[in-house]
Every structure is written in structure tokens, then in C-alpha cells.
C-alpha positions in Angstrom: -52.3 52.6 155.1 -49.3 50.4 155.0 -51.1 48.1 157.7 -54.2 48.2 155.0 -51.5 47.0 151.8 -50.2 44.5 154.3 -53.7 43.0 155.2 -54.6 43.2 151.1 -51.5 41.1 150.5 -51.3 38.7 153.2 -55.2 38.3 151.9 -54.5 37.4 148.4 -51.6 34.9 148.9 -53.7 33.3 151.6 -56.2 33.0 148.6 -54.0 32.0 146.2 -52.4 28.8 148.6 -56.2 27.6 149.8 -57.7 28.0 146.0 -58.6 25.0 144.2 -56.7 24.0 141.2 -58.8 24.6 138.1 -55.6 22.1 136.3 -57.0 19.0 138.2 -58.9 16.5 136.0 -62.0 14.5 137.3 -61.7 10.8 136.9 -64.4 8.7 135.0 -65.3 5.1 135.8 -66.3 2.1 133.7 -67.7 -1.4 134.3 -67.2 -2.9 131.3 -66.1 -6.8 130.1 -65.4 -8.6 127.1 -68.6 -8.3 125.3 -69.5 -5.0 126.2 -66.5 -2.2 125.9 -66.1 1.5 127.3 -66.5 2.6 124.1 -70.3 1.1 123.7 -71.1 2.5 127.2 -70.0 5.7 127.3 -71.3 9.0 124.7 -69.5 10.5 122.0 -69.2 13.4 124.6 -67.4 11.6 127.5 -64.9 9.7 124.6 -64.3 13.4 123.4 -63.3 14.2 126.7 -61.0 11.3 127.8 -59.1 12.2 124.2 -58.7 15.9 124.6 -57.4 14.7 128.6 -60.3 16.8 130.2 -61.3 13.4 131.8 -59.2 10.5 132.9 -60.5 7.1 132.4 -60.7 3.4 134.1 -62.1 0.5 132.6 -62.7 -2.5 135.3 -63.5 -5.6 134.2 -65.5 -7.0 137.5 -66.4 -10.2 135.8 -64.0 -12.7 137.4 -64.4 -15.1 134.1 -62.8 -12.3 132.1 -59.4 -12.6 131.2 -58.7 -8.5 132.2 -60.4 -9.4 135.8 -58.0 -8.5 138.4 -59.8 -8.4 142.2 -59.7 -4.7 142.6 -62.0 -4.7 140.3 -64.3 -7.1 142.0 -63.9 -5.2 145.1 -64.2 -1.4 143.0 -67.7 -3.1 141.4 -68.7 -4.3 145.3 -67.8 -0.8 146.8 -69.8 1.3 144.1 -72.6 -1.4 143.8 -72.2 -1.4 140.2 -72.7 -3.4 137.3 -71.4 -4.0 133.7 -72.3 -0.5 131.8 -72.4 1.7 135.1 -71.1 4.8 135.0 -68.9 6.6 137.9 -67.9 10.3 138.2 -65.6 11.1 140.9 -66.8 7.9 142.5 -70.7 9.0 142.0 -73.1 7.4 140.1 -73.9 8.7 136.2 -76.6 8.3 134.1 -76.8 9.1 130.5 -80.0 10.4 131.0 -78.4 13.2 133.6 -77.3 15.1 130.5 -73.9 16.7 129.6 -70.9 16.6 131.3 -71.2 18.5 134.9 -68.8 21.4 135.0 -68.9 22.0 138.5 -66.7 19.3 139.2 -63.9 19.7 142.4 -60.7 17.6 142.2 -57.4 17.5 144.1 -54.3 19.0 141.3 -51.9 15.8 141.9 -48.7 15.9 140.3 -47.1 13.0 138.6 -43.3 11.8 137.3 -41.7 8.4 136.2 -38.8 7.3 136.1 -37.6 3.0 134.5 -34.0 2.0 135.3 -32.0 0.1 132.8 -33.1 -3.4 134.7 -37.2 -2.4 133.8 -37.9 -0.8 137.5 -40.6 1.5 137.4 -39.9 4.1 140.3 -43.8 6.3 140.2 -43.5 9.5 141.9 -46.7 11.5 142.9 -46.8 14.8 144.8 -49.9 17.2 146.1 -50.5 20.1 148.7 -53.5 19.6 150.1 -56.1 23.3 149.9 -58.2 21.2 152.7 -58.3 18.4 155.3 -59.0 15.0 153.9 -60.8 12.6 156.3 -58.9 9.5 157.6 -60.1 7.2 155.4 -58.8 8.6 152.3 -55.6 6.6 150.9 -54.0 6.9 148.2 -54.6 4.2 144.6 -51.9 3.4 142.6 -52.8 1.7 139.3 -51.5 0.2 136.1 -53.4 0.1 133.1 -53.4 -1.2 130.0 -53.2 1.2 127.1 -54.8 -0.9 124.9 -55.7 -4.3 124.5 -57.6 -6.7 122.4 -60.9 -8.4 124.0 -61.5 -11.3 121.6 -58.9 -13.8 120.0 -60.1 -12.5 116.5 -57.6 -10.5 114.7 -60.3 -7.8 113.7 -62.0 -8.2 117.2 -62.5 -5.0 119.7 -60.3 -3.1 121.6 -60.5 -1.9 125.1 -58.2 0.9 126.2 -57.2 1.7 129.9 -58.1 -1.3 132.2 -57.1 -1.3 135.3 -54.6 -4.8 135.5 -52.6 -3.9 138.8 -53.5 -2.4 142.5 -51.9 -1.2 145.3 -52.5 1.4 148.2 -50.8 3.8 150.5 -52.2 4.8 153.5 -49.0 6.9 154.5 -50.6 10.6 153.6 -50.3 13.7 155.7 -54.4 14.6 155.6 -54.1 18.1 157.1 -54.7 21.5 155.4 -51.6 22.9 153.4 -49.5 19.9 153.8 -47.4 18.6 151.3 -47.1 14.8 150.4 -45.2 13.2 148.2 -45.5 9.3 147.4 -43.0 6.8 145.4 -43.9 3.4 144.2 -42.1 0.9 142.7 -43.0 -2.2 140.3 -39.8 -4.4 139.5 -39.9 -6.4 136.2 -40.9 -9.9 138.4 -43.8 -8.2 139.8 -45.0 -7.3 136.3 -44.6 -10.7 134.9 -46.7 -11.8 138.1 -49.4 -9.4 136.9 -49.0 -10.6 133.4 -48.1 -7.4 132.2 -44.3 -8.0 131.1 -43.8 -6.6 127.4 -47.2 -4.3 127.6 -48.1 -1.1 127.0 -48.6 0.7 130.4 -50.3 3.9 131.7 -49.7 4.5 135.5 -52.4 6.3 137.6 -52.9 7.6 141.2 -55.9 8.5 143.2 -57.0 10.1 146.4 -59.8 7.6 147.0 -61.9 7.7 150.2 -62.6 3.9 151.8 -66.2 5.6 153.7 -67.9 7.4 151.0 -65.9 5.9 147.4 -65.6 9.7 145.9 -62.3 10.1 144.2 -60.4 13.3 145.4 -58.0 13.9 143.0 -56.2 11.4 139.9 -53.2 11.7 137.3 -51.9 9.5 135.0 -49.0 9.0 133.0 -48.1 6.9 130.4 -44.8 4.3 131.1 -42.3 4.4 128.6 -42.1 1.2 126.4 -40.6 -1.3 128.8 -39.9 -3.7 126.2 -37.1 -0.8 124.6 -36.1 -0.5 128.5 -35.4 -4.0 128.5 -33.7 -4.6 125.2 -31.4 -1.6 126.1 -30.7 -3.0 129.7 -29.5 -6.3 127.6 -27.3 -4.2 125.3 -25.6 -2.4 128.1 -25.2 -5.7 129.5 -23.9 -7.2 126.4 -21.8 -4.1 125.5 -19.9 -4.4 129.1 -20.0 -8.0 128.6 -17.8 -7.8 125.8 -16.0 -4.8 126.7 -15.1 -6.9 130.0 -13.9 -9.8 127.1 -12.1 -7.5 125.4 -10.0 -6.3 128.3 -9.5 -9.5 129.9 -8.4 -11.2 126.4 -5.7 -8.2 126.1 -4.7 -9.0 129.7 -4.5 -12.7 128.9 -2.4 -11.8 125.5 -0.2 -9.3 127.6 0.7 -11.6 130.4 1.1 -14.5 127.7 3.8 -12.5 125.4 5.6 -11.4 128.9 5.8 -15.2 129.8 6.9 -16.2 126.6 9.6 -13.5 126.5 10.5 -15.2 130.0 11.0 -17.9 128.6 13.0 -17.6 125.6 16.4 -17.9 125.1 19.0 -15.9 124.6 21.4 -17.1 121.6 24.6 -15.7 120.8 27.5 -16.5 118.6 30.9 -16.4 119.5 34.5 -16.6 117.6 38.1 -16.8 119.4 41.0 -16.8 117.7 44.1 -18.6 118.6 46.9 -18.1 116.8 46.0 -18.7 113.2 43.2 -20.6 114.6 39.4 -19.6 115.0 36.8 -22.0 117.4 33.1 -21.1 116.9 30.7 -21.3 119.8 27.3 -21.1 120.7 26.2 -19.3 124.2 22.9 -20.4 125.5 20.9 -18.7 128.1 17.8 -20.3 129.1 14.7 -18.4 130.3 12.3 -19.7 132.7 11.8 -22.6 130.0 14.0 -25.4 129.3 14.8 -26.1 125.7 16.0 -29.1 123.5 18.1 -28.8 121.3 17.4 -31.0 118.2 19.9 -30.5 115.5 23.1 -28.2 114.8 24.5 -27.7 111.2 24.2 -25.7 107.8 24.4 -27.5 104.2 27.5 -29.2 105.0 29.2 -25.9 106.1 28.7 -26.1 110.1 29.3 -29.6 112.3 28.1 -31.1 115.7 28.7 -34.4 117.3 25.2 -36.2 116.5 25.6 -38.0 119.3 25.4 -35.5 121.7 21.9 -34.8 120.2 19.2 -33.7 121.5 20.9 -31.9 123.8 18.9 -30.5 126.7 19.4 -27.7 128.4 17.5 -26.7 131.6 15.9 -23.5 132.5 18.1 -20.3 133.9 21.0 -21.7 132.9 23.6 -21.1 130.6 26.0 -23.2 128.2 28.6 -23.1 125.6 28.3 -25.2 122.7 31.2 -25.3 120.2 30.8 -26.5 116.5 33.3 -27.1 114.2 33.2 -25.1 110.6 33.9 -27.8 108.0 34.3 -24.9 105.2 37.5 -23.2 104.7 35.9 -20.4 102.4 32.9 -18.2 102.8 29.6 -20.4 104.3 26.5 -20.4 105.0 24.6 -19.6 108.1 24.4 -22.2 111.0 21.2 -23.6 111.3 19.9 -24.7 115.1 16.1 -26.4 115.6 15.3 -26.3 118.9 12.3 -26.6 120.7 11.2 -24.4 124.0 9.2 -26.3 126.8 5.6 -25.1 127.0 6.1 -23.2 123.2 6.8 -24.3 119.4 9.9 -25.0 117.7 12.2 -22.7 116.8 14.6 -22.4 113.6 17.4 -20.1 114.0 19.7 -19.2 111.4 23.2 -17.9 112.8 25.6 -15.6 111.7 29.0 -15.7 113.6 31.0 -12.4 113.6 34.4 -11.7 111.9 36.2 -10.6 115.3 37.0 -11.9 118.5 33.8 -12.0 120.7 34.3 -10.1 124.3 
């Protein structure tokens, strides 16, 4: 009894693995031009199915004179022997006289994802698990579709949607039954610009196509996020980083400049020395990494320094004592020194002398 249950369970699981996935969406291809749009070619039933996501739509502009033409459109038209106005479902010609949309369409289920980096690089990922073996001639087709584009210069002119505007192949496929396939395709901003797709709303599409029968075995599409916003975000991020770097550099420069200024500045100390009843007044100057030039020493007639010794230049990293004379015997004001520090602004210092001996 147990072995019967095991066989039934195994059969059920195997059936699930190899059963076709009903969520797969068939593909309809329309050949149009700037005078005959897909909305004029397809019936309301088809247009509603596309709108509801029950059908994937690709519009080819195979006329080489069309502004929306790409070489892949001409190649696809040649492979299918298609003319403007023709419609194909899963790579098989379809005529409106055939009636309603067929309900028995088979399609391999493909999942798709997309990533857009800050620099605008588009990374497309697609994957599927095959439930049957594929022929050696089946390859993967990458397309970028213009979501909506005007086909006339007139502001009220007609619009076309999902126009194939970029094309690439990928033949790296494990075609055996049960094989899991994962594909990646990257498109940078330079490539988009070369295909005239920069700043355009796009839909990415991927399909499994037979190069022999031209049939479509599976398809999926996904809308690409707004590349203009992505590019602007990238620019905003770059500007923010530049501002941050500039701010940090400014802070570093300010700190280094202040440190250099402090190391260049002299240290000035007033001193007095008493000898018996006489008091001598001195100014001790210790220069930093910059030399100084004293242009005047005085103070409203209270203090005096021989003018013949001015200007007095003192080299960097040296010490000098300057003796000055007090001319007032009673209370006096501060002694004022005017000096220039090499590489910095002029200094004006008011010095108050201590009342006791300086040690």
C-alpha cells in the first residue's frame, strides 16, 4: 500500500514540474508604419487583451523610411514574409477573418526583473525552467520598446505604442527538458544614446524565438523605471558628493591654515625689573615660524622707543627683548605696538605692564 502511495505522489510531483504554466502570456506582433498604426490594424478585442495584459504586443516599423525603423524590424518582416498591416500571434500569421483570439495558445513561462543603477546602467534579468526540450535553433531575443511615441510632428497627431527600438540576441541557452536558464543583459547610457533612446520611456521585452520556424515559444516584458529621474538622481548624488568633498576640503584647509597661523604668530610678554627705586620696562618677543617687522612702539605720550631703531625686523624662531621708556611718572595708558607678521595681516597690540617684577 505504501509503495502505491509513493508512486502516486511521485507521479503527481513530476506532473507539476513538467506541466505547462498557464500564466504565460502569448505575443502578438504587428507591422505598422507612420500612416497605419497598430490601433488601426488590431480589432477592439485584441486591443482590450493587450490593455488587460492577456497579450504581449510588439510593433515593428519595417519601412526603412520610417523614423522608427530599426534593422531588426526589416529582418523580422523578411523572416515572416510580412507586409504593413500584417498581424502574427506567436510567430504565426493571423487574419481578422479567423475570428476571436484563440484560447489554446501555448507559451513558455518566463520571469523578468530589472535593475537601474545611479549612472543609468540597465541590467535586465530573465529566467525560466523548460518543461520540454527546445530545438537548437531557438535563441533568446532582447528588445527595448518605446512605450509611447508620436508618429507625426503635428501636436494632435496619432501615437504609437510598444515600438521595437533596440534589439539583441543571446544564444546561450540550455535547451534540455527541465533545464533552468538565467540570462542577463546590460545596456549603458551610451548605448541608449546611440539607439536614440535616451530620456525615453521604455519597456524591456524578452522572447524565445525559433530561427528556423520563426515561432515565438515564450515572452515577457517589464517597464523600465524613468531613466530621466535615474540620471537626475545620479547627477544629484554626484553634486552632493562634490559638495561634501568640497566642504570637507574647506574644513581641512581652514584647520591647516589656522594651525599655520598659530605657528607663525609671535608670543609677546611685557616685563618689568626693579633696581633699587628704578623700574625698567621690557617687551619680550618670541617669534614663530614667520619673521616680524615692528613699525612703531608708543602710547599717547606715555611710552617711548627710539625711532631711529624702527622699523625693527626680528627673524623667525628667535627671541628678542626690547627696552622701552616710560615718560609719565604717574598712571599711564597701555603701550601700543604695531607690527607686521610675514604672510599675515598687520597687528596692533595694546600691552599692559605688570606691577611687580617679571620672573
